[in-house]
N, C-alpha and C positions, 0 to 999 in steps of 0.2 A: 454487432448483432446481439439481440437479446430474445429470450423466449418469453412469450406471454401466455400464461396458463388460463386466462379468462376465456372461456368458450362461449360466453353469451355475447349478444349484440348482433347487429345486422351484418351478414356475410359481405354485402356489397361495400361496407365501409372499410374493410381491410384491403390494402393495396400494397403488394410487395414491390419494393423498389420504385414506388410512386412518389411524386412530388406533391405534398399537400397544399402548397401555395399556388394560387392561380397564376402568379407571375412566372413561376418556374415552368408550369405546363405550357403557358403561352409562348415562352421562349423556345421550348422544345418543338412545339408545333411550327413556329416560325422557321427554325432550323431545318425541320423536316420538309417544309414547303420549299425552302431555298435549295435543299439538296436535290429535290426532284427537278425544279426549274433549272438549276445550274447544270445538271447532268443531261438534260434533254435539249437545252437551247443551242449548243454548238451544232451547226448544220452538218448533216451527213449527206442527205439527198441521194442515197444509193438505192432507193426503192423504185424498181422499174414500173410499178403500177401507177405511181403518181402521174406519169405523163399521159397515159391513155385516159385516166380519169379527167385530166385537164382538157384533153381533146374532146371527150364526150360532153363535158359541160359546155364547151364552146359550140359543139354541134347542136346541142339542145337550144342554146340561145339563138343561133343563126336560123335553125329550122322551125323554131317555136313549136316543137313537138318532141315526144320521146321516141327513140328508135325501137323498132320491133324486129329488125333484121340487121345483120352486121354490115356497116358501110366502110370499114377501115381495111379489110384484108381481101386480097384477090383469091386466096385459097378457100376462105370461108365466106366469101361474099354472098349475101342473100340468105344465109342460114339464120334460123331464129336466134335472136339475141336481145335480151331485155336489159336495159340499163337500170338494174335494181338499186343501184346507189346514186340515183339521179339527184337527190337532195345534196349529198356531199359534193357531187360533181359540180353543181351550180355554185355551191359555197367555194369550192376550190378556184374555179375560174373567176369568181368575183374577187376573192382575195388576191389572186395574181394580178388582175387588172387594176386593183385599187392600191395595193401595197407592194406588189412584186413578189418574187420568190422568198423574200426575207420573212414574209408572214407565216410560212408553213412551219418552221421550227417553233414559233410562238404558239401556233395552234396546237401542235402536238404536246408541248409542255403544259399548256393550260388544261387540255383534256386529261392528260396524265395526272396532273395535280388534283383536279376535281374527282377523278376516279378513286385515287388512293386516300383522299380525305373522306370520301364516302365509305371506303372500306374501314378506315379508322373509326368513323362514326358508328357503323354497324357493330364492329367489335366492342366498342365502348358501351353501346346500348345493351349488348348481351352480357358483358362481363363486369362492367363498371370498374375497370382497371385501366389506368392510363398507360403505363409503360407496356404491358402486354398487348394492349390494343395498338399502340404505336409500332411495336415489333411486328404485329400481324401485317400492318400496312407496309412496313419495310420489306418484309419477306415477299409479299405480293409484288412489290415493285422490283425486287431482285429477280424473281422468277419470270416476270413478264418483260423484263428490260429489253430483250431483242425485238419485241413486237410493237414497240412504240415508234412507228414510222408514219410517213405522210400518206396514209391510206384510210379509207372510210371505216375499216373494221375497228379502229380505235374508239369510235363512238359506240360500238357494241359493248365494250368493256364498261363504259360509263352508264349505258342504259341497263346493263345487267346489275350493276350496283344499285341503280335507282329502283329496279324491280325488287331486289332483295330488301331494300329499305321499306318499300311499300308492304311487302309481306310481313315484315317485322311490325309495322303499324297495325296491320289487320289482326295479328296475334294479340295485340294490346287492346283490341276492341274499337279501333278507329274506323270511321265510315268513308272518309275521303279516298283511301286507296282503291275503293271499288270504282271510282271514276279515274283516278290517277293511273292505275296499272293498265287498263285498256288504252289510255292515251300513250303510255310508254310503247305499247305494241304498235299503235298507229305510226308513231315516229320511226320505230325500229324497222318495220316492214318497208318504209320508204328510204331508209338509210343504208341497210346492209342485209344480206341474205342470211345472216346468223340468227334471225329472229326465232327459228325453231328451238334454239338453245333456251330461250325464255319459256317456250312451251314446256320444255323438260323441267325447268326449275319450278314453274307453277304447277305442273302435274305432280311433282314430288310432294308439294304441300297439300294438294287435293287428295291424292291417294293415301297419304299418311293419315288424313283425318277421316277417310272412309272407314277405317277400323275403329273409330270412336262411335259409341252409341249416341243417338240423338240427331234429328235432322237439322236442328238449329246450328250445329257445328259443321255439318256436311254440305247442306244446300247452298250457303253463301259461297263456298269455295267452288262448287260446281258451276254456279252462275258466273263467278269471276273468271274461271277458266274458259267457259263457253264464250263470254263476251270478249275475252282477250284473243281467242282464235278468230272470231268474227271481225275484230278490229283490224287484223292483218289484211283483210280484203279491201280496206280503204286506201288503196293505192291506184295510180292511173292504170295499172295493168290488171287489177282485180284478181279474178281466179286464175288468169293466165300465169301470174307469178308463181302460184303454187304448183301448177302443172309443169312449169318450166323447171322449178326446183326438183320435182320428182323425176323429170327426165334426166337432169344432171346427175342425180344420185344413182340412177340406173346405168348411165353410160360411163360415168367416171369410175372405171374399175380399179381395183387394187393393184393390178399389174403396172398400169401407167404410173400410179402414185409411187410405188416402190422403186421403179426404175429411175424416176426423176429425182426423188427426194431422199432415197436411202431407206434404211430400216425405220420402222415406225417409232421405236423408242429414241431415235436420234434426232427426231424432228422437233424444232422449237415450238411449233404450234400444238403438238401433243402435250408438251410441258405446260404451256399456257392453259390449254383446256382442262388438264387435270387439276392445276392449281385452282382455277376458278370454280370448277365443279366441286372440288373438296370444300372450298370456302362456302360456296352457295348452298350446298347440301346441308352442311352443318349449321348454317344460320337460318335455313328454311324450316327444318323440322322443329317440333316443339322442344322446349328446354330439356336438356338431359342432366344427368348428375354432373356436378361441377368438375369433378376430377376427370371424367371421360371427356367433357367439353374442352377442358384445357389441353389435354394431350392430343385429342383429335383435331383441334383447331390449329395448333402450332406445329406439330411434328410433320404433317404432310407438306406444309408450306416450307418448312426448314429443309426437308429432304429434297424437294424439287428446286429450291433455290441453289442447291449445291451444283446444279448444272451450269450456273453462271459464275465461273471462277474468277472473273475480272473484278468482282465486287466483294473482295475478301472481308473488308470491315463490316459489311452487312451480315455476312455469315457469322462472324464472331458475335456481333450484337444479337443476332437471331438465336444462336446457340445459348448464349447466356440468358436471354429472355425466356426461351422455351424451358430450359432446365429450372430456372428460378420459379416459373409458373407451376411446373409440374411438382417441384419440391414443396411449394406452398400449399398445394392441394392435398398432399398426402396426410394421412392420419396415423402414421407409424408411431409417433410419440405422443399423439393426442394433444399436441400443442401447435400453436401458430408461430411461424417464424417471421419476424419482422426486422426491418432494417431502419434504424432511427437516423434520419437525415435532418440536420439543422438547416432549414430553408428560411430563415428570417429575412425580412425585407430591409436589411441594413443598406446604407449607402454604398458600401463596398460591393455587396452582392448585386445590387441594381446596376452599378457601374460596369461590372464584369458582364452581366447579361446584355447590357446595351452594346458593349464592345463586340460581343459575339454576334448579335443581330446585325450590327453595322458591317462587320467583316463578312458575314454571309450575304448581305445585300450587295456589298461591293463585288464579291465573287460572282454573283448572278449578273450584275451589270457588265463585268469584264467578259463574261462568256456569252453575252447576248449576240445574236447574229447580226451581221452587217453585210453590205453589198460585196465587200472584198472577201469575206469569209464564205459567202455563198458561191462566189466565183471559184475560190480555191476548192470548195467541196465538189463542185461540178467537174473541176479538172481532175481531182483525185478519183472520182468515179469512173473516168475514162469514157465519157459519152462521146459519140461520133459527131461533135459539133462542126468541125471543118469538113468532114465528109458530107454532112447534110447541106452545107453551103454549095458544094459541088453538085449534088443531086438537085438542089432547088433552082440553081441559076445557070449551070454550065452544061447540063446534059438534057437531051430530049427524054420525055417520059417513056416508060416501058414497063416490063414485068420484072419486079424487083425480088431478089432473094436477100434475106437478112437473118442473122441468128435471133433466137428468141429473146435474149436479154436486151437487145437493141430495139426490139419491135415497138415498145411503148413510146420511146423517145422519138422514133421515126414517125409514128402517127402524129405526135405533138408538133413536130417540125415540118412534115412534108405533106400531110393530108390537106386538101384533096388532090394535089398534083400527083402523088404516088400513093399506092396502096401497098401494105406490107405483106410479107410472106407468112410470118408467124409473129406472135407477140405474147406477153405474159398472161393473156386471158385464157388460161388453161381450160376453164369450164366451157368455153366456146369450141375449142379445137377437140375437146372430148366428143363432140357431136359428129366429127368426121371419122369415118371408119379407119381405125389403125393409124391415123395421121400422126398422132403424138408418139406412138411407139416407133413408127418408122423414122421419124425425125431423130429420136434419141439413138436408134440403132445406127443410122447413117453418120451420126456425130462421131462414132467410134469405128466405123466400117472402113474397109479398104477404099482406095480412091475410086475404083471402077463402080462399086456399088452406090456410093454417095452421089457421084456425078450422074449416073443413070437415073437415080430417083429424082434429082433436081430437074433433069431434062424433061421429065414428064409434065412439068407445070409450065413449060415454055418460057423459062426465065431467060432474060437477055441482059440483066444488070444485077450485079452482086455487091453487097457491102458486107465485109467480113472483118473480124478482129485479128490483129497480128498474133501469130504463135498458136493459133487454134487449128483444129482439124479442118474446119472450113477454109482456112487460109491455104492449106496445102491442096485441098480439093480444087480450088479455082486457080491459084497461082501457078500450079504445075501443069495446067491444061493449056495446050497450045491454042485452043479455041477462044481463050479469054485474054484480054489485054488490060493492063493496069492503066486507069485514066486519072487516078488520084491516090496518093498515099501520104500518110502522116505518121506520127509516132505511135498511134494506137490502131488505126483502121486503114483499109484499102477499099477502093471502089474499082470494079472491073466491068468491062463491057464485052459481050460476045462479038467476035469478029467474023465468025463463019458458022 
């Protein structure tokens, strides 16, 4: 290291720990892309929401319309239910019919890669520093790692970064984002119900500029915000989607959420939201002093990434990057701290970079999903595959009871022959008075209370997982007989 006392020159030209040669930067970007793809490609298939999204897409194709009431559950049948993720549902069922389940890990990995490359691009546009920008993207990937599953909300992350990129271009005087950003909201409102998050981001930029004098700076943002809100009406549901969202917000009370998911600070979606809110807010507001920008951009991401302890190398890299960036911005010694790195394009260095890229590419290929790995992932998840065969072919239809985690897969496998008791569509069952609370209470209640509550719904068939409370509720009751059992689940029928 050496100290450079020359204080003149463009600030953006200085880059601590950066690689001045394009080949070095391209190598790091390639390794970054390989890291994301290789970590997301191994199939997990443990998200219960995937299955009811597939069933919804299949229902839309077969009926040639969008649902306005629930068709899948006998407890919530007929209640208002809007398939607000109808575009991803159609995409999911198309991927399944064309490529099979092996396509879903690829979909998640590609969307994840595109999102974090966008985060890198935004940070690079703001800071003009390669390694700190790459560290920002790594920290975002670390903090959001648990939420990259086979579900439509992953597209919300990508659209959010597209929105922030558009806001950055507006700040620079570009005109195209005034068309681009409303189009983002058109797609967002047809993909996932998180589009009000975009309203918040856009509102931050608008309100921030309301404090500035001059209508030429304020009026375009007001027009942009208004057109973006109106763009969310361009869905098949129109204004009904907004009224449905308002109903869900009013009915989905905090008691149900806390009982089901635990304390607020322990939920991964809170981590994800805080990470992206921090990043988006700091990249939406006008440029701040570079020292404040550096610390406020990296340290919240670093702190929140500590919740994901499985990715220790990311944490070490993030810590070094954040501390180095903060140290480089201080003016304690009135000098700039630089690290001289010899990055000549010698044959030896190019050979090493090529070997690194080939090794990373080979790692991605080895971790790519195959039919056998998909089968093993489904087996590890413990889905009731054999029990569904019994219900589909060996038993007459009736009124089914099932735990919430199995509900999505049962819809996928058994509809329309069977309707489920409950499934992971929590927003739907929040419309039933105290249904979700009573289900959670019965899950831990004595035998008599749980059995009496289930009897209210006229259930005559039950699918339960071994070793759970519901297993004891039905297996110890003389009114129920086991008609199928395997290593993970039991199917029981009422005998009297």
